[in-house]
PDB file as gemmi writes it, atoms N, CA and C in Angstrom:
CRYST1    1.000    1.000    1.000  90.00  90.00  90.00 P 1                      
ATOM      1  N   MET A   1     -14.337  24.708  -4.877  1.00  0.00           N  
ATOM      2  CA  MET A   1     -13.237  24.112  -4.159  1.00  0.00           C  
ATOM      3  C   MET A   1     -13.495  22.719  -3.843  1.00  0.00           C  
ATOM      4  N   LYS A   2     -12.664  21.966  -4.020  1.00  0.00           N  
ATOM      5  CA  LYS A   2     -12.832  20.459  -3.530  1.00  0.00           C  
ATOM      6  C   LYS A   2     -12.640  20.359  -2.105  1.00  0.00           C  
ATOM      7  N   ASP A   3     -13.184  19.456  -1.464  1.00  0.00           N  
ATOM      8  CA  ASP A   3     -12.916  19.120   0.007  1.00  0.00           C  
ATOM      9  C   ASP A   3     -11.500  18.475   0.008  1.00  0.00           C  
ATOM     10  N   ILE A   4     -10.823  18.943   1.053  1.00  0.00           N  
ATOM     11  CA  ILE A   4      -9.433  18.264   1.141  1.00  0.00           C  
ATOM     12  C   ILE A   4      -9.274  16.656   1.428  1.00  0.00           C  
ATOM     13  N   ASN A   5     -10.548  16.274   1.939  1.00  0.00           N  
ATOM     14  CA  ASN A   5     -10.647  14.681   2.022  1.00  0.00           C  
ATOM     15  C   ASN A   5     -10.844  14.130   0.705  1.00  0.00           C  
ATOM     16  N   ASP A   6     -11.147  14.755  -0.352  1.00  0.00           N  
ATOM     17  CA  ASP A   6     -11.281  14.111  -1.869  1.00  0.00           C  
ATOM     18  C   ASP A   6      -9.979  13.880  -2.320  1.00  0.00           C  
ATOM     19  N   ILE A   7      -8.835  14.664  -1.787  1.00  0.00           N  
ATOM     20  CA  ILE A   7      -7.443  14.572  -2.377  1.00  0.00           C  
ATOM     21  C   ILE A   7      -6.822  13.335  -2.052  1.00  0.00           C  
ATOM     22  N   PRO A   8      -6.482  12.358  -3.020  1.00  0.00           N  
ATOM     23  CA  PRO A   8      -5.824  11.295  -2.644  1.00  0.00           C  
ATOM     24  C   PRO A   8      -4.620  11.432  -1.662  1.00  0.00           C  
ATOM     25  N   ARG A   9      -4.323  10.642  -0.388  1.00  0.00           N  
ATOM     26  CA  ARG A   9      -3.160  10.720   0.141  1.00  0.00           C  
ATOM     27  C   ARG A   9      -2.181   9.712  -0.310  1.00  0.00           C  
ATOM     28  N   ILE A  10      -0.872  10.184  -0.236  1.00  0.00           N  
ATOM     29  CA  ILE A  10       0.331   9.547  -0.707  1.00  0.00           C  
ATOM     30  C   ILE A  10       1.008   9.235   0.541  1.00  0.00           C  
ATOM     31  N   LEU A  11       1.320   8.026   0.650  1.00  0.00           N  
ATOM     32  CA  LEU A  11       2.113   7.302   1.815  1.00  0.00           C  
ATOM     33  C   LEU A  11       3.456   7.201   1.450  1.00  0.00           C  
ATOM     34  N   ARG A  12       4.415   7.558   2.411  1.00  0.00           N  
ATOM     35  CA  ARG A  12       5.888   7.326   2.117  1.00  0.00           C  
ATOM     36  C   ARG A  12       6.416   6.003   2.886  1.00  0.00           C  
ATOM     37  N   TRP A  13       7.376   5.498   2.693  1.00  0.00           N  
ATOM     38  CA  TRP A  13       7.653   4.136   3.382  1.00  0.00           C  
ATOM     39  C   TRP A  13       7.391   4.069   4.939  1.00  0.00           C  
ATOM     40  N   LYS A  14       7.711   5.073   5.498  1.00  0.00           N  
ATOM     41  CA  LYS A  14       7.664   4.953   6.923  1.00  0.00           C  
ATOM     42  C   LYS A  14       6.196   4.867   7.430  1.00  0.00           C  
ATOM     43  N   GLN A  15       5.118   5.612   6.568  1.00  0.00           N  
ATOM     44  CA  GLN A  15       3.866   5.254   6.815  1.00  0.00           C  
ATOM     45  C   GLN A  15       3.324   4.021   6.423  1.00  0.00           C  
ATOM     46  N   VAL A  16       3.794   3.620   5.157  1.00  0.00           N  
ATOM     47  CA  VAL A  16       3.345   2.236   4.963  1.00  0.00           C  
ATOM     48  C   VAL A  16       3.824   1.155   5.969  1.00  0.00           C  
ATOM     49  N   ALA A  17       4.907   1.315   6.527  1.00  0.00           N  
ATOM     50  CA  ALA A  17       5.620   0.354   7.513  1.00  0.00           C  
ATOM     51  C   ALA A  17       4.608   0.363   8.769  1.00  0.00           C  
ATOM     52  N   GLN A  18       4.030   1.407   9.050  1.00  0.00           N  
ATOM     53  CA  GLN A  18       3.258   1.380  10.373  1.00  0.00           C  
ATOM     54  C   GLN A  18       2.017   0.677   9.902  1.00  0.00           C  
ATOM     55  N   ILE A  19       1.554   0.289   8.913  1.00  0.00           N  
ATOM     56  CA  ILE A  19       0.182  -0.219   8.470  1.00  0.00           C  
ATOM     57  C   ILE A  19       0.507  -1.846   8.325  1.00  0.00           C  
ATOM     58  N   ILE A  20       1.465  -2.086   7.586  1.00  0.00           N  
ATOM     59  CA  ILE A  20       1.722  -3.345   7.271  1.00  0.00           C  
ATOM     60  C   ILE A  20       2.640  -4.122   8.333  1.00  0.00           C  
ATOM     61  N   PRO A  21       2.526  -5.569   8.436  1.00  0.00           N  
ATOM     62  CA  PRO A  21       3.309  -6.342   9.594  1.00  0.00           C  
ATOM     63  C   PRO A  21       4.563  -7.146   9.081  1.00  0.00           C  
ATOM     64  N   TRP A  22       5.129  -6.547   8.119  1.00  0.00           N  
ATOM     65  CA  TRP A  22       6.283  -7.142   7.569  1.00  0.00           C  
ATOM     66  C   TRP A  22       7.419  -6.325   7.249  1.00  0.00           C  
ATOM     67  N   SER A  23       8.501  -6.457   6.847  1.00  0.00           N  
ATOM     68  CA  SER A  23       9.846  -5.765   6.694  1.00  0.00           C  
ATOM     69  C   SER A  23       9.657  -5.238   5.170  1.00  0.00           C  
ATOM     70  N   LYS A  24      10.612  -4.175   5.012  1.00  0.00           N  
ATOM     71  CA  LYS A  24      10.554  -3.496   3.609  1.00  0.00           C  
ATOM     72  C   LYS A  24      11.149  -4.509   2.634  1.00  0.00           C  
ATOM     73  N   SER A  25      11.997  -5.358   2.757  1.00  0.00           N  
ATOM     74  CA  SER A  25      12.615  -6.264   1.900  1.00  0.00           C  
ATOM     75  C   SER A  25      11.452  -7.261   1.388  1.00  0.00           C  
ATOM     76  N   TYR A  26      10.654  -7.741   2.361  1.00  0.00           N  
ATOM     77  CA  TYR A  26       9.733  -8.542   1.951  1.00  0.00           C  
ATOM     78  C   TYR A  26       8.583  -7.990   1.223  1.00  0.00           C  
ATOM     79  N   THR A  27       8.362  -6.680   1.533  1.00  0.00           N  
ATOM     80  CA  THR A  27       7.394  -5.978   0.751  1.00  0.00           C  
ATOM     81  C   THR A  27       7.802  -5.858  -0.553  1.00  0.00           C  
ATOM     82  N   TYR A  28       8.993  -5.530  -0.972  1.00  0.00           N  
ATOM     83  CA  TYR A  28       9.616  -5.341  -2.198  1.00  0.00           C  
ATOM     84  C   TYR A  28       9.518  -6.670  -2.976  1.00  0.00           C  
ATOM     85  N   ALA A  29       9.797  -7.987  -2.339  1.00  0.00           N  
ATOM     86  CA  ALA A  29       9.588  -9.254  -2.924  1.00  0.00           C  
ATOM     87  C   ALA A  29       8.247  -9.321  -3.370  1.00  0.00           C  
ATOM     88  N   LEU A  30       7.269  -8.930  -2.393  1.00  0.00           N  
ATOM     89  CA  LEU A  30       5.900  -9.038  -2.930  1.00  0.00           C  
ATOM     90  C   LEU A  30       5.439  -8.125  -3.985  1.00  0.00           C  
ATOM     91  N   ILE A  31       6.026  -6.926  -4.030  1.00  0.00           N  
ATOM     92  CA  ILE A  31       5.816  -5.987  -5.248  1.00  0.00           C  
ATOM     93  C   ILE A  31       6.243  -6.705  -6.700  1.00  0.00           C  
ATOM     94  N   ASN A  32       7.689  -7.360  -6.530  1.00  0.00           N  
ATOM     95  CA  ASN A  32       8.141  -8.014  -7.645  1.00  0.00           C  
ATOM     96  C   ASN A  32       7.270  -9.090  -8.065  1.00  0.00           C  
ATOM     97  N   LYS A  33       6.687  -9.765  -7.197  1.00  0.00           N  
ATOM     98  CA  LYS A  33       5.580 -10.873  -7.420  1.00  0.00           C  
ATOM     99  C   LYS A  33       4.355 -10.521  -8.054  1.00  0.00           C  
ATOM    100  N   GLY A  34       4.201  -9.170  -8.116  1.00  0.00           N  
ATOM    101  CA  GLY A  34       2.658  -8.480  -8.316  1.00  0.00           C  
ATOM    102  C   GLY A  34       1.750  -8.518  -7.370  1.00  0.00           C  
ATOM    103  N   ILE A  35       1.973  -8.860  -6.026  1.00  0.00           N  
ATOM    104  CA  ILE A  35       1.178  -9.166  -5.052  1.00  0.00           C  
ATOM    105  C   ILE A  35       0.818  -7.977  -4.296  1.00  0.00           C  
ATOM    106  N   PHE A  36       1.725  -7.216  -3.810  1.00  0.00           N  
ATOM    107  CA  PHE A  36       1.444  -5.821  -3.108  1.00  0.00           C  
ATOM    108  C   PHE A  36       1.541  -4.627  -4.210  1.00  0.00           C  
ATOM    109  N   PRO A  37       0.833  -3.717  -4.003  1.00  0.00           N  
ATOM    110  CA  PRO A  37       0.827  -2.486  -4.937  1.00  0.00           C  
ATOM    111  C   PRO A  37       2.049  -1.853  -5.012  1.00  0.00           C  
ATOM    112  N   LYS A  38       2.240  -1.463  -6.358  1.00  0.00           N  
ATOM    113  CA  LYS A  38       3.539  -0.835  -6.751  1.00  0.00           C  
ATOM    114  C   LYS A  38       3.660   0.668  -6.148  1.00  0.00           C  
ATOM    115  N   PRO A  39       4.880   1.070  -5.816  1.00  0.00           N  
ATOM    116  CA  PRO A  39       4.828   2.433  -5.268  1.00  0.00           C  
ATOM    117  C   PRO A  39       5.035   3.460  -6.643  1.00  0.00           C  
ATOM    118  N   GLN A  40       4.610   4.479  -6.569  1.00  0.00           N  
ATOM    119  CA  GLN A  40       4.670   5.501  -7.731  1.00  0.00           C  
ATOM    120  C   GLN A  40       5.680   6.381  -7.432  1.00  0.00           C  
ATOM    121  N   LYS A  41       6.230   6.827  -8.781  1.00  0.00           N  
ATOM    122  CA  LYS A  41       7.487   8.073  -8.556  1.00  0.00           C  
ATOM    123  C   LYS A  41       6.654   9.343  -8.325  1.00  0.00           C  
ATOM    124  N   LEU A  42       7.144  10.084  -7.323  1.00  0.00           N  
ATOM    125  CA  LEU A  42       6.518  11.412  -6.853  1.00  0.00           C  
ATOM    126  C   LEU A  42       6.848  12.431  -7.826  1.00  0.00           C  
ATOM    127  N   MET A  43       7.916  12.447  -8.504  1.00  0.00           N  
ATOM    128  CA  MET A  43       8.287  13.491  -9.521  1.00  0.00           C  
ATOM    129  C   MET A  43       9.056  12.795 -10.741  1.00  0.00           C  
ATOM    130  N   ALA A  44       8.760  13.245 -11.759  1.00  0.00           N  
ATOM    131  CA  ALA A  44       9.357  12.568 -12.952  1.00  0.00           C  
ATOM    132  C   ALA A  44      10.793  12.789 -12.944  1.00  0.00           C  
ATOM    133  N   GLY A  45      11.450  11.743 -13.177  1.00  0.00           N  
ATOM    134  CA  GLY A  45      12.823  11.681 -13.164  1.00  0.00           C  
ATOM    135  C   GLY A  45      13.552  11.619 -11.683  1.00  0.00           C  
ATOM    136  N   GLY A  46      12.742  11.625 -10.702  1.00  0.00           N  
ATOM    137  CA  GLY A  46      13.103  11.512  -9.308  1.00  0.00           C  
ATOM    138  C   GLY A  46      13.158  10.252  -8.733  1.00  0.00           C  
ATOM    139  N   GLN A  47      13.669  10.060  -7.534  1.00  0.00           N  
ATOM    140  CA  GLN A  47      13.780   8.748  -6.885  1.00  0.00           C  
ATOM    141  C   GLN A  47      12.748   8.469  -5.840  1.00  0.00           C  
ATOM    142  N   ALA A  48      12.211   9.654  -5.338  1.00  0.00           N  
ATOM    143  CA  ALA A  48      11.218   9.494  -4.290  1.00  0.00           C  
ATOM    144  C   ALA A  48       9.956   8.713  -4.804  1.00  0.00           C  
ATOM    145  N   VAL A  49       9.548   7.719  -4.068  1.00  0.00           N  
ATOM    146  CA  VAL A  49       8.111   6.966  -4.455  1.00  0.00           C  
ATOM    147  C   VAL A  49       7.434   7.048  -3.004  1.00  0.00           C  
ATOM    148  N   GLY A  50       6.023   6.998  -3.506  1.00  0.00           N  
ATOM    149  CA  GLY A  50       4.875   6.871  -2.511  1.00  0.00           C  
ATOM    150  C   GLY A  50       3.872   5.822  -2.845  1.00  0.00           C  
ATOM    151  N   TRP A  51       3.180   5.413  -2.000  1.00  0.00           N  
ATOM    152  CA  TRP A  51       1.969   4.662  -2.568  1.00  0.00           C  
ATOM    153  C   TRP A  51       0.607   5.329  -2.112  1.00  0.00           C  
ATOM    154  N   LEU A  52      -0.479   5.224  -2.984  1.00  0.00           N  
ATOM    155  CA  LEU A  52      -1.702   5.588  -2.737  1.00  0.00           C  
ATOM    156  C   LEU A  52      -2.203   5.024  -1.332  1.00  0.00           C  
ATOM    157  N   ALA A  53      -2.641   5.839  -0.613  1.00  0.00           N  
ATOM    158  CA  ALA A  53      -3.163   5.290   0.831  1.00  0.00           C  
ATOM    159  C   ALA A  53      -4.345   4.301   0.503  1.00  0.00           C  
ATOM    160  N   ALA A  54      -5.273   4.675  -0.635  1.00  0.00           N  
ATOM    161  CA  ALA A  54      -6.429   3.770  -1.000  1.00  0.00           C  
ATOM    162  C   ALA A  54      -5.915   2.397  -1.222  1.00  0.00           C  
ATOM    163  N   ASP A  55      -4.876   2.345  -2.110  1.00  0.00           N  
ATOM    164  CA  ASP A  55      -4.232   1.014  -2.465  1.00  0.00           C  
ATOM    165  C   ASP A  55      -3.793   0.146  -1.245  1.00  0.00           C  
ATOM    166  N   ILE A  56      -3.066   0.697  -0.420  1.00  0.00           N  
ATOM    167  CA  ILE A  56      -2.566  -0.006   0.757  1.00  0.00           C  
ATOM    168  C   ILE A  56      -3.704  -0.339   1.538  1.00  0.00           C  
ATOM    169  N   HIS A  57      -4.665   0.349   1.802  1.00  0.00           N  
ATOM    170  CA  HIS A  57      -5.904   0.208   2.675  1.00  0.00           C  
ATOM    171  C   HIS A  57      -6.723  -1.105   1.982  1.00  0.00           C  
ATOM    172  N   ALA A  58      -6.837  -1.087   0.559  1.00  0.00           N  
ATOM    173  CA  ALA A  58      -7.639  -2.045   0.053  1.00  0.00           C  
ATOM    174  C   ALA A  58      -6.944  -3.397  -0.048  1.00  0.00           C  
ATOM    175  N   TYR A  59      -5.535  -3.366  -0.063  1.00  0.00           N  
ATOM    176  CA  TYR A  59      -4.813  -4.518  -0.059  1.00  0.00           C  
ATOM    177  C   TYR A  59      -5.046  -5.197   1.370  1.00  0.00           C  
ATOM    178  N   MET A  60      -4.834  -4.373   2.549  1.00  0.00           N  
ATOM    179  CA  MET A  60      -5.015  -4.868   3.769  1.00  0.00           C  
ATOM    180  C   MET A  60      -6.480  -5.337   4.095  1.00  0.00           C  
ATOM    181  N   ARG A  61      -7.447  -4.710   3.532  1.00  0.00           N  
ATOM    182  CA  ARG A  61      -8.695  -5.316   3.692  1.00  0.00           C  
ATOM    183  C   ARG A  61      -8.893  -6.732   3.013  1.00  0.00           C  
ATOM    184  N   SER A  62      -8.131  -6.717   1.694  1.00  0.00           N  
ATOM    185  CA  SER A  62      -8.403  -8.096   1.159  1.00  0.00           C  
ATOM    186  C   SER A  62      -7.732  -9.164   1.899  1.00  0.00           C  
ATOM    187  N   LEU A  63      -6.580  -8.806   2.589  1.00  0.00           N  
ATOM    188  CA  LEU A  63      -5.846  -9.989   3.439  1.00  0.00           C  
ATOM    189  C   LEU A  63      -6.766 -10.280   4.528  1.00  0.00           C  
ATOM    190  N   VAL A  64      -7.625  -9.284   5.125  1.00  0.00           N  
ATOM    191  CA  VAL A  64      -8.319  -9.487   6.202  1.00  0.00           C  
ATOM    192  C   VAL A  64      -9.305 -10.552   5.828  1.00  0.00           C  
ATOM    193  N   LYS A  65     -10.145 -10.128   4.629  1.00  0.00           N  
ATOM    194  CA  LYS A  65     -11.263 -10.845   3.971  1.00  0.00           C  
ATOM    195  C   LYS A  65     -10.675 -12.287   3.723  1.00  0.00           C  
ATOM    196  N   ASN A  66      -9.614 -12.387   3.192  1.00  0.00           N  
ATOM    197  CA  ASN A  66      -8.956 -13.694   2.923  1.00  0.00           C  
ATOM    198  C   ASN A  66      -8.808 -14.752   4.180  1.00  0.00           C  
ATOM    199  N   MET A  67      -8.355 -14.170   5.132  1.00  0.00           N  
ATOM    200  CA  MET A  67      -8.192 -14.704   6.543  1.00  0.00           C  
ATOM    201  C   MET A  67      -9.473 -15.137   7.015  1.00  0.00           C  
ATOM    202  N   GLU A  68     -10.489 -14.212   7.015  1.00  0.00           N  
ATOM    203  CA  GLU A  68     -11.811 -14.532   7.437  1.00  0.00           C  
ATOM    204  C   GLU A  68     -12.340 -15.850   6.792  1.00  0.00           C  
ATOM    205  N   GLN A  69     -12.108 -15.825   5.543  1.00  0.00           N  
ATOM    206  CA  GLN A  69     -12.696 -16.892   4.677  1.00  0.00           C  
ATOM    207  C   GLN A  69     -11.836 -18.298   5.014  1.00  0.00           C  
ATOM    208  N   THR A  70     -10.824 -18.162   5.317  1.00  0.00           N  
ATOM    209  CA  THR A  70     -10.059 -19.401   5.581  1.00  0.00           C  
ATOM    210  C   THR A  70     -10.507 -19.677   6.992  1.00  0.00           C  
ATOM    211  N   ILE A  71     -10.796 -19.033   7.863  1.00  0.00           N  
ATOM    212  CA  ILE A  71     -11.286 -19.399   9.236  1.00  0.00           C  
ATOM    213  C   ILE A  71     -12.417 -20.064   9.053  1.00  0.00           C  
ATOM    214  N   ASN A  72     -13.433 -19.489   8.260  1.00  0.00           N  
ATOM    215  CA  ASN A  72     -15.056 -20.024   8.206  1.00  0.00           C  
ATOM    216  C   ASN A  72     -14.870 -21.220   7.347  1.00  0.00           C  
ATOM    217  N   GLU A  73     -13.818 -21.678   6.791  1.00  0.00           N  
ATOM    218  CA  GLU A  73     -13.868 -22.899   5.970  1.00  0.00           C  
ATOM    219  C   GLU A  73     -13.797 -24.253   6.751  1.00  0.00           C  
TER     220      GLU A  73                                                      
END                                                                             
């Protein structure tokens, strides 16, 4: 049996909104530009979407890394 921590976490919008510092409309503008991770449909033919927690965390880590590089320049 796999460890429960090995199962990818899926975040819904309310959870993503607690992590990122901007609005839903701005997030979708970033998605349309290919900058922010795209949400994935949770069920075939359904409307509900979610983001992989690892994708959101990696994106936020990249923002911090870019900020640190800018400060150090």
